[in-house]
C-alpha positions in Angstrom: -31.8 15.5 -27.7 -28.1 16.6 -27.5 -26.1 16.9 -24.4 -26.3 20.7 -24.6 -30.1 20.6 -24.9 -30.5 18.3 -22.0 -28.0 20.2 -19.9 -29.9 23.5 -20.6 -33.1 22.0 -19.3 -31.3 20.6 -16.3 -29.7 24.0 -15.6 -33.0 25.7 -15.8 -35.4 23.3 -14.1 -33.6 20.8 -11.9 -32.3 21.4 -8.4 -28.5 20.8 -8.5 -28.1 18.4 -5.6 -25.8 16.3 -7.8 -22.7 17.2 -9.6 -22.9 15.4 -13.0 -20.2 14.3 -15.4 -20.6 15.9 -18.9 -22.2 12.7 -20.4 -25.9 12.3 -21.4 -26.6 8.6 -21.5 -29.1 7.5 -24.1 -29.1 3.7 -24.1 -27.3 0.6 -22.8 -26.7 -3.1 -23.3 -25.4 -5.1 -20.4 -22.3 -3.2 -19.2 -21.9 -0.9 -22.2 -23.6 2.5 -22.5 -24.0 4.9 -25.4 -24.4 8.7 -25.1 -26.6 10.9 -27.2 -23.7 11.4 -29.6 -23.3 7.7 -30.1 -20.1 7.3 -28.1 -19.7 4.0 -26.2 -18.7 3.7 -22.5 -17.9 0.7 -20.3 -20.0 0.9 -17.2 -18.2 0.1 -13.9 -21.0 1.8 -11.9 -24.2 -0.1 -12.7 -26.1 3.0 -11.6 -24.4 3.0 -8.3 -24.9 -0.8 -7.8 -28.5 -0.8 -9.1 -28.3 -2.5 -12.6 -27.4 -5.9 -11.2 -28.3 -7.7 -14.4 -26.9 -4.9 -16.6 -28.8 -2.7 -19.0 -31.7 -3.8 -21.2 -31.8 -7.5 -20.0 -34.4 -9.1 -22.2 -35.9 -11.4 -19.6 -36.2 -8.4 -17.2 -37.9 -6.4 -20.0 -40.4 -9.2 -20.5 -41.2 -9.5 -16.8 -41.7 -5.8 -16.4 -43.7 -5.3 -19.5 -46.0 -8.3 -18.8 -46.8 -7.0 -15.3 -47.1 -3.3 -16.4 -49.7 -4.5 -19.0 -51.6 -6.3 -16.3 -51.5 -4.1 -13.1 -49.1 -1.2 -12.4 -50.3 -0.3 -8.9 -53.1 -1.2 -6.4 -51.8 -0.1 -2.9 -51.2 -2.2 0.1 -54.8 -2.1 1.1 -55.3 -5.2 -1.2 -53.4 -8.4 -2.0 -51.4 -8.9 -5.2 -49.3 -11.8 -6.3 -46.0 -10.2 -7.2 -45.1 -8.8 -3.8 -46.1 -12.0 -2.1 -43.9 -14.1 -4.5 -41.0 -11.7 -4.0 -41.4 -12.0 -0.2 -41.3 -15.8 -0.4 -38.2 -15.8 -2.5 -36.3 -13.4 -0.3 -37.2 -14.9 3.1 -36.6 -18.4 1.9 -33.1 -17.7 0.5 -32.1 -15.3 3.2 -33.3 -17.5 6.1 -35.5 -14.7 7.4 -39.1 -14.7 8.7 -40.9 -11.7 7.3 -40.3 -8.8 4.9 -41.8 -5.3 4.4 -41.3 -3.5 1.1 -40.4 0.1 0.4 -38.8 2.1 -2.4 -35.2 3.0 -1.5 -32.2 2.2 0.7 -32.7 5.2 3.0 -36.4 4.3 3.4 -35.4 0.7 4.2 -32.9 1.8 6.8 -35.4 4.3 8.3 -37.9 1.4 8.6 -35.3 -0.9 10.2 -34.5 1.8 12.8 -38.3 2.1 13.5 -38.6 -1.6 13.7 -35.8 -1.8 16.4 -37.2 1.0 18.4 -40.8 -0.4 18.4 -39.5 -3.9 19.3 -37.7 -2.4 22.3 -40.7 -0.3 23.3 -43.0 -3.2 23.1 -40.7 -5.3 25.3 -39.1 -2.7 27.6 -41.1 0.5 27.3 -39.7 4.0 26.8 -36.1 5.0 27.3 -34.4 2.2 25.3 -34.2 3.5 21.7 -30.5 4.3 21.1 -28.9 2.6 18.1 -25.2 2.2 17.9 -23.7 2.6 14.4 -20.1 2.7 13.2 -17.8 5.6 12.4 -17.3 5.9 8.6 -20.7 4.4 7.9 -23.3 5.6 5.5 -27.0 4.8 5.9 -28.9 7.3 3.8 -30.0 10.9 3.3 -33.2 11.3 5.3 -32.8 13.2 8.5 -32.8 10.1 10.6 -30.4 8.0 8.4 -28.1 11.0 8.2 -28.0 11.0 12.0 -27.3 7.2 11.9 -24.4 7.8 9.5 -21.1 7.9 11.3 -19.4 10.6 9.3 -19.2 14.2 10.6 -19.2 15.6 7.0 -22.9 14.6 6.8 -23.9 16.2 10.1 -24.4 19.7 8.8 -27.1 22.1 7.4 -30.2 20.1 8.4 -30.4 20.7 12.1 -31.9 19.4 14.3 -31.0 15.9 13.5 -32.8 12.9 15.0 -31.5 11.9 18.4 -30.7 8.4 19.6 -27.5 7.4 17.8 -24.0 6.7 19.1 -20.9 5.8 17.1 -18.3 3.1 17.7 -15.1 2.3 15.8 -15.2 -0.5 13.1 -13.4 -3.7 14.0 -13.1 -2.7 17.7 -15.5 -4.6 19.9 -14.3 -2.7 23.0 -15.4 0.6 21.3 -18.9 -0.8 20.8 -19.1 -1.8 24.5 -17.7 1.6 25.5 -20.7 3.4 24.0 -23.2 0.9 25.2 -25.7 1.7 28.0 -29.1 0.9 29.4 -30.8 3.0 26.6 -29.4 0.9 23.7 -31.8 -1.2 21.6 -29.7 -2.2 18.5 -26.4 -2.1 16.7 -26.5 -1.3 12.9 -23.6 -2.0 10.5 -22.7 -2.2 6.9 -20.6 -5.3 6.4 -18.7 -3.5 3.8 -18.6 0.3 4.4 -19.4 1.4 0.8 -19.5 5.2 0.7 -16.8 5.2 3.4 -14.3 3.7 1.0 -15.3 0.0 0.4 -14.0 -1.3 3.7 -15.1 -4.8 4.7 -15.6 -5.5 8.4 -13.5 -8.2 10.0 -15.4 -11.5 10.5 -14.2 -11.8 14.1 -15.6 -8.3 14.9 -19.0 -9.0 13.2 -19.4 -12.3 15.0 -18.4 -10.5 18.2 -21.1 -7.9 17.7 -23.7 -10.6 17.0 -22.8 -12.3 20.3 -22.9 -9.0 22.2 -26.3 -8.2 20.8 -27.6 -11.6 21.9 -26.2 -11.2 25.4 -27.6 -7.7 25.9 -30.9 -8.4 24.1 -30.2 -5.8 21.4 -31.2 -6.3 17.8 -28.4 -6.8 15.3 -29.3 -4.8 12.2 -27.4 -5.2 8.9 -27.6 -2.5 6.2 -27.3 -4.5 2.9 -28.5 -1.7 0.6 -25.3 -1.8 -1.4 -23.9 -5.2 -0.4 -27.1 -7.3 -1.0 -28.5 -9.1 -4.0 -25.3 -10.9 -5.1 -23.0 -7.9 -5.1 -20.4 -9.6 -2.8 -20.6 -13.1 -4.3 -23.4 -14.2 -1.9 -27.1 -13.3 -2.1 -26.5 -11.2 1.0 -23.1 -10.4 2.5 -24.2 -11.6 6.0 -24.2 -15.1 4.6 -20.4 -14.8 4.1 -19.9 -13.8 7.7 -21.6 -16.8 9.4 -24.2 -14.8 11.2 -28.0 -14.4 11.0 -29.0 -10.8 11.8 -32.3 -9.8 13.4 -33.1 -7.5 10.5 -31.6 -6.7 7.1 -32.3 -3.8 4.8 -31.9 -4.1 1.0 -32.5 -2.0 -2.1 -30.3 -1.0 -5.1 -29.9 -4.2 -7.2 -33.1 -6.0 -6.2 -35.2 -4.8 -9.1 -32.4 -4.0 -11.7 -33.3 -0.4 -12.0 -36.8 0.1 -10.6 -37.3 1.7 -7.2 -37.6 -1.2 -4.7 -36.3 -2.0 -1.3 -37.3 -3.2 2.1 -36.5 -4.8 5.4 -36.4 -8.5 6.3 -36.8 -9.5 9.9 -36.1 -12.7 11.8 -38.5 -14.5 14.1 -37.5 -12.2 17.0 -39.0 -9.1 15.4 -41.0 -10.3 12.5 -44.3 -9.4 14.0 -43.3 -5.9 15.4 -45.1 -3.8 12.7 -48.8 -4.1 12.9 -51.5 -2.3 10.8 -51.0 1.5 11.1 -47.6 1.4 12.7 -45.6 1.8 9.5 -46.4 2.1 5.8 -45.5 3.4 2.3 -47.7 4.1 -0.6 -45.6 2.5 -3.3 -44.1 -0.3 -1.2 -44.5 -3.7 -2.9 -45.4 -2.1 -6.2 -46.5 -4.9 -8.6 -44.2 -3.9 -11.5 -41.1 -3.5 -9.3 -42.0 -6.7 -7.4 -42.2 -8.6 -10.7 -38.7 -7.2 -11.6 -37.4 -8.3 -8.2 -38.8 -11.9 -8.7 -37.0 -12.1 -12.1 -33.7 -10.8 -10.5 -33.9 -13.3 -7.6 -34.7 -16.2 -10.0 -31.7 -15.2 -12.1 -29.2 -14.9 -9.3 -28.7 -18.6 -8.4 -25.7 -20.4 -7.1 -24.0 -20.6 -10.5 -24.5 -16.9 -11.1 -23.0 -16.1 -7.7 -19.9 -18.2 -8.4 -19.3 -16.2 -11.5 -19.6 -13.0 -9.6 -16.9 -14.2 -7.3 -14.7 -15.2 -10.3 -15.2 -11.8 -12.1 -14.4 -9.9 -8.9 -11.2 -11.8 -8.5 -10.3 -11.2 -12.1 -10.8 -7.4 -11.8 -8.6 -7.3 -8.6 -5.8 -9.3 -10.2 -5.8 -7.2 -13.4 -5.8 -3.9 -11.6 -3.0 -5.1 -9.3 -1.0 -6.3 -12.3 -1.1 -2.8 -13.8 1.1 -1.5 -11.0 0.0 2.1 -11.6 1.7 4.6 -9.4 -1.6 6.5 -8.8 -3.4 3.3 -7.5 -2.7 1.3 -4.3 -4.5 -1.3 -2.2 -7.6 -3.0 -3.6 -10.3 -3.9 -1.2 -13.8 -5.4 -1.2 -15.8 -8.5 -1.7 -17.1 -10.0 -4.9 -17.8 -7.2 -7.4 -17.8 -4.5 -4.8 -14.3 -3.1 -5.1 -12.5 -0.1 -3.8 -9.1 1.1 -5.1 -6.8 3.3 -3.0 -5.7 6.5 -4.8 -2.2 7.8 -4.3 -0.2 10.8 -5.5 -1.2 14.3 -6.3 -4.4 13.7 -8.2 -7.6 13.2 -6.3 -10.1 10.3 -6.8 -12.5 12.8 -8.4 -9.9 13.9 -10.9 -9.0 10.4 -11.8 -12.7 9.5 -12.2 -13.3 12.5 -14.5 -10.3 11.5 -16.7 -11.6 7.9 -16.9 -15.1 9.1 -17.9 -13.6 11.3 -20.5 -11.8 8.3 -22.0 -14.9 6.0 -22.0 -15.0 4.3 -18.6 -17.7 5.2 -16.1 -16.4 4.7 -12.5 -17.4 5.8 -9.0 -15.6 7.3 -6.0 -15.9 6.3 -2.4 -14.1 7.9 0.5 -10.7 8.9 -0.9 -10.6 6.1 -3.4 -12.2 4.8 -6.6 -15.1 2.4 -6.4 -16.1 -0.3 -8.9 -19.7 -1.7 -8.9 -20.1 -3.2 -12.4 -23.2 -5.0 -13.5 -22.9 -8.5 -12.2 -23.5 -9.8 -15.7 -20.5 -7.9 -17.2 -18.7 -10.0 -19.8 -14.9 -10.7 -19.9 -14.7 -8.6 -23.1 -16.4 -5.6 -21.4 -14.1 -6.0 -18.3 -11.0 -6.1 -20.5 -12.2 -3.0 -22.5 -12.7 -1.1 -19.2 -9.4 -2.3 -17.7 -7.6 -1.3 -20.9 -9.1 2.2 -20.7 -8.0 2.4 -17.0 -4.5 1.3 -17.8 -4.0 3.6 -20.8 -5.6 6.6 -19.1 -3.9 6.4 -15.7 -0.4 5.2 -16.8 
């Protein structure tokens, strides 16, 4: 099908909850994509951080195909090996106790909020269900995760929002304490505020929040939907901060393109969910779990060291361009944000880059880079060359 044919179907039959660039992607290989007209693009988006091992990885294909040919779905009423194996790999490498699987980041964060509230209810009873989150955060698009999101722009249209959230300033422990109270059960943070502009939290602040949670007997919840699975140069970003959260959500890159996510819990709250208190039909799906096992086996220490090196290379090369429209570069590993300066907006710059063959994201007022973790130096250089030539 041509772009025009696909667009016509989209216009007629699809709800327009997304604004799309005028590109119809047909196929991909690692960090290179081709549209329906055969034009090549360098992918600095990885499907918004999802294609952690790039497009069409052969080992991933074999793992998915083998499991699909054997068992696609059975439900959580029965045991199946793939989800159990994925659970062991995740908990062992993350230093956590138990995991529950779902399908998406928003669902994972919703489950994590429910986990915290039930833990508090079981221990203290009613009236202690408030979760503190940070301003400029983003935790998902369900009614509850929108309420948890600390950005006013998302608090519209869908009234009434779920109650029980208060917002503090990032990197300001006094602000967290100022909104605390007898009704608080948890603090939830992104260690790098992704949609807010790729803003890493300060280590001192994160460790301070962890201590405060321990002192007040709150749960410390970390949203690793975007930062997890190797994106920051560690399997999970919290491992870079010298902390062990009580619960961690994950999704995006865990299955390299298949819908998969979940919540890991430490010993403090690993037994909170009991049969009937939470569930999800597709959680732990065998095909997605097999994909996750392959991803986790691939992302070893050597792989993570290369992620760190590639991220440093991208930062150095963008800084060396000294483009007037670009400013500060922030982030960890291969989760990078670039400040946009001048008259053109980040959306205008992104549209120009896409038009010239580089797929890129926006976040807050800046540009965001989330390339496949397997991107080659040649692909990086091609993308950087497009960026330099287009934005000069």
